[in-house]
C-alpha positions in Angstrom: 1.8 5.9 -12.2 1.2 3.6 -9.2 0.5 0.0 -10.3 -2.0 -1.9 -8.2 -2.5 -5.6 -7.7 -5.9 -6.7 -6.3 -6.2 -10.3 -5.1 -9.6 -11.8 -4.4 -10.9 -9.5 -7.1 -14.1 -11.5 -7.8 -15.5 -11.0 -4.3 -17.9 -8.4 -3.1 -15.1 -6.1 -1.9 -12.8 -7.0 -4.7 -15.2 -5.7 -7.3 -15.8 -2.5 -5.4 -12.0 -2.1 -5.2 -11.8 -2.3 -8.9 -14.5 0.4 -9.3 -12.7 2.6 -6.7 -9.5 2.3 -8.7 -11.1 2.8 -12.1 -8.8 4.7 -14.5 -5.7 3.6 -12.7 -3.2 0.9 -13.6 -4.8 -2.2 -12.0 -4.2 -5.9 -12.2 -7.3 -7.7 -10.8 -6.7 -11.4 -10.0 -9.5 -13.8 -9.0 -8.9 -17.0 -7.1 -8.7 -18.9 -10.5 -6.0 -16.5 -11.6 -3.8 -16.7 -8.4 -3.6 -19.2 -5.7 -2.2 -17.1 -2.7 -1.1 -20.4 -1.0 1.4 -20.9 -3.9 4.5 -18.8 -2.8 6.2 -18.9 -6.2 3.1 -17.9 -8.0 2.6 -15.0 -5.6 6.1 -13.8 -6.0 5.8 -13.8 -9.8 2.4 -12.1 -9.7 3.6 -9.2 -7.4 6.5 -8.3 -9.7 5.9 -5.0 -11.5 3.4 -3.6 -9.0 3.7 -0.9 -6.4 0.7 -1.7 -4.1 -1.0 -5.0 -3.3 -4.6 -4.9 -1.9 -5.4 -8.3 -0.6 -9.1 -9.1 -0.5 -8.6 -12.9 -0.9 -9.9 -14.8 2.1 -11.5 -18.0 3.3 -14.7 -16.5 4.8 -16.9 -19.5 5.6 -16.9 -19.0 9.3 -18.8 -22.1 10.3 -16.9 -24.4 7.9 -13.6 -23.2 9.3 -14.4 -25.0 12.5 -13.9 -28.3 10.7 -11.6 -27.1 7.9 -9.2 -24.9 9.9 -6.2 -26.1 7.9 -7.8 -25.0 4.6 -8.7 -21.6 6.2 -5.2 -21.2 7.6 -3.6 -21.8 4.2 -5.5 -18.9 2.7 -6.0 -16.5 5.6 -2.5 -17.0 7.2 0.0 -18.6 4.9 -1.5 -16.8 1.9 -1.2 -13.5 3.5 2.4 -14.3 4.6 3.2 -15.2 1.0 1.9 -11.8 -0.2 3.9 -10.0 2.5 7.1 -11.8 1.7 6.6 -11.0 -2.0 5.9 -7.4 -1.2 9.1 -7.2 0.8 11.1 -8.9 -2.0 9.8 -6.5 -4.6 9.8 -3.4 -2.3 6.0 -2.8 -2.5 3.2 -2.0 -0.1 0.7 -4.5 1.1 -2.8 -3.7 2.3 -4.5 -6.8 3.6 -8.1 -7.0 4.8 -8.8 -8.6 8.2 -11.7 -8.9 10.6 -13.3 -8.0 13.9 -13.1 -11.7 14.7 -9.5 -11.4 15.8 -11.1 -10.2 19.1 -13.1 -12.3 21.6 -16.2 -10.1 21.5 -16.3 -9.6 25.2 -15.5 -5.9 25.1 -17.8 -3.1 26.3 -16.1 -0.2 24.5 -14.7 0.0 20.9 -11.6 -2.1 20.4 -8.5 0.0 19.7 -6.3 -0.9 16.9 -3.6 -2.1 19.3 -5.9 -4.2 21.5 -4.6 -7.7 22.0 -5.8 -10.4 19.6 -7.9 -13.1 21.3 -10.1 -14.9 18.7 -12.9 -17.1 19.8 -13.3 -19.3 16.7 -11.2 -21.0 14.0 -11.9 -18.4 11.4 -10.7 -15.7 13.8 -7.6 -17.6 14.7 -6.6 -17.9 11.0 -7.1 -14.2 10.4 -5.2 -13.2 13.5 -2.3 -15.5 12.4 -2.4 -13.8 9.0 -2.0 -10.4 10.6 0.9 -11.5 12.7 2.7 -13.3 9.9 2.3 -10.4 7.5 3.7 -7.9 10.1 6.6 -10.2 10.9 7.4 -10.6 7.2 7.1 -7.0 6.1 6.7 -4.7 9.1 7.5 -1.4 7.3 5.3 -2.1 4.4 2.1 -3.9 5.6 -1.1 -2.2 6.5 -4.0 -4.2 8.0 -7.5 -3.0 7.5 -9.9 -4.8 9.8 -13.6 -4.7 8.8 -16.9 -6.3 9.8 -20.5 -6.8 8.9 -19.9 -6.2 5.2 -22.7 -5.8 2.6 -22.6 -4.7 -1.1 -23.9 -5.2 -4.5 -21.8 -8.1 -5.8 -22.1 -10.8 -3.1 -24.2 -12.6 -0.6 -24.8 -10.6 2.6 -27.2 -9.9 5.4 -28.9 -6.9 3.9 -29.9 -8.6 0.8 -31.0 -11.7 2.8 -33.4 -9.5 4.8 -35.1 -8.2 1.7 -35.4 -11.8 0.3 -36.9 -13.1 3.5 -39.4 -10.2 3.6 -40.9 -11.6 0.3 -41.7 -14.9 1.9 -42.1 -14.2 5.6 -44.6 -12.0 7.4 -42.1 -11.5 10.2 -38.3 -12.1 10.5 -36.6 -12.8 13.8 -33.1 -11.3 14.1 -30.7 -11.4 17.0 -30.6 -8.3 19.2 -27.7 -9.3 21.5 -24.7 -8.9 19.1 -23.4 -5.4 18.5 -21.3 -4.3 15.6 -20.9 -1.9 12.6 -22.7 -2.5 9.3 -20.2 -1.5 6.6 -20.8 -0.9 2.9 -18.1 -2.3 0.7 -18.1 0.8 -1.5 -17.1 2.9 1.5 -14.4 0.4 2.5 -12.9 0.2 -1.0 -12.8 4.0 -1.2 -11.2 4.2 2.2 -8.5 1.7 1.3 -7.6 3.7 -1.8 -7.6 6.9 0.2 -5.3 5.2 2.8 -2.8 4.3 0.0 -3.1 7.7 -1.6 -2.4 9.5 1.7 1.0 7.9 2.1 -0.1 6.8 5.6 2.4 4.8 7.7 2.2 1.0 7.8 0.0 -0.2 10.7 -3.5 -1.4 11.7 -6.6 0.5 10.7 -10.2 -0.2 11.4 -12.3 0.0 8.2 -15.9 0.0 9.5 -18.6 2.6 9.2 -19.1 4.6 12.3 -21.6 4.1 15.0 -23.0 0.8 16.2 -26.0 -1.4 15.8 -27.3 -4.8 16.6 -28.3 -7.2 13.7 -31.9 -6.4 14.8 -31.2 -2.6 14.3 -29.5 -3.3 11.0 -32.5 -5.4 9.7 -35.1 -2.8 10.8 -33.2 -0.1 8.9 -32.9 -2.4 5.8 -36.7 -2.9 5.9 -37.3 0.8 6.3 -35.1 1.7 3.4 -36.7 -1.0 1.2 -40.1 0.5 1.8 -41.1 -2.3 4.2 -42.6 -2.0 7.7 -39.7 -2.3 10.1 -42.1 -3.7 12.8 -42.0 -6.9 10.8 -38.5 -7.5 12.2 -38.8 -9.1 15.7 -35.9 -9.4 18.2 -34.5 -12.7 19.4 -31.2 -13.8 21.0 -28.2 -15.7 19.9 -29.3 -18.8 21.8 -32.0 -19.3 19.1 -29.4 -19.5 16.3 -26.7 -21.8 17.5 -24.0 -22.3 14.9 -20.8 -24.4 14.8 -18.6 -21.2 15.3 -19.3 -18.9 18.2 -19.9 -15.3 17.3 -18.6 -12.3 19.2 -21.3 -10.5 21.1 -19.4 -7.1 20.8 -17.7 -6.2 17.5 -17.5 -2.4 17.7 -14.1 -1.2 16.4 -12.4 2.1 17.3 -11.1 4.5 14.6 -8.3 6.5 16.2 -5.6 5.4 13.8 -7.2 7.4 11.0 -5.9 10.5 12.6 -2.3 9.5 11.8 -3.3 9.1 8.2 -4.9 12.5 8.1 -8.3 11.0 7.4 -11.6 11.2 9.3 -13.3 8.1 10.5 -15.6 6.5 8.0 -19.2 7.9 7.9 -22.1 6.7 10.0 -23.5 3.3 9.0 -27.1 4.6 8.6 -25.9 7.2 6.1 -23.9 4.6 4.2 -26.8 2.2 4.1 -29.2 4.9 2.8 -26.7 5.6 0.0 -26.3 1.9 -0.8 -30.1 1.6 -1.0 -30.2 4.5 -3.4 -27.7 2.6 -5.6 -30.0 -0.4 -5.7 -28.1 -2.7 -3.3 -31.3 -3.7 -1.5 -33.0 -4.6 -4.7 -30.6 -7.5 -5.3 -31.6 -10.7 -3.6 -29.4 -13.5 -2.1 -29.5 -15.9 0.8 -26.2 -16.0 2.6 -25.0 -14.4 5.8 -22.8 -11.3 5.7 -19.1 -11.9 4.9 -15.9 -10.4 6.3 
């Protein structure tokens, strides 16, 4: 039986990974259980497992601008530690990365082999983590890039929209950033399918298909929550200046799934409707979406 180790198990994706692996031999470690920046601790934790799925990350995008060293320790050094331990023990590593490794200036979906060119500190640390992991364990590391995540167990954009609807007649949402809303349940199930398929090591893009602006995403959230989508009004990024610049284009291509014998992940609207049916939009929180 394959023995799985999940790091970052308390997060939104980490909890859905545990559900996707229900009934299997799984060790789920939270941040309090394993500090991925501690190489010796990581080496000890990996022993006895066959697959590591790394969902641990520093995801505070704006804070990373002034705490890049802390973000690097988790997103780069921590990932390298997991890759080195995976190589030492002869196991596979699947680590989750982000669309922020790109500059967001594209006009067509980013291919898996497109050059990394991050535009903020968070993206730099995640890009470094990819490079270090591949260098440390090239034949056993798979990178799954994702974006615009939402789910039941953590703060995210979809739940924020429902919360704001309760206190605001209208909600202004940016309409000049394009990406792919992605349900953590779909991502978790796809990561498990990737491992089960015996796919080669490499880079895969784990996002729901299609594309949307945050404005489109918010309108669909309102509609599925039984609210009038016309209460969502468009604005532009200049009205929401933040410490870390955001990519204006974050659509990822999905051609690498063919080599794994898997179709691209389903359309984002279909996934969001399914998530709504599972009560995701009924849970309220107040933080931006994570990656």
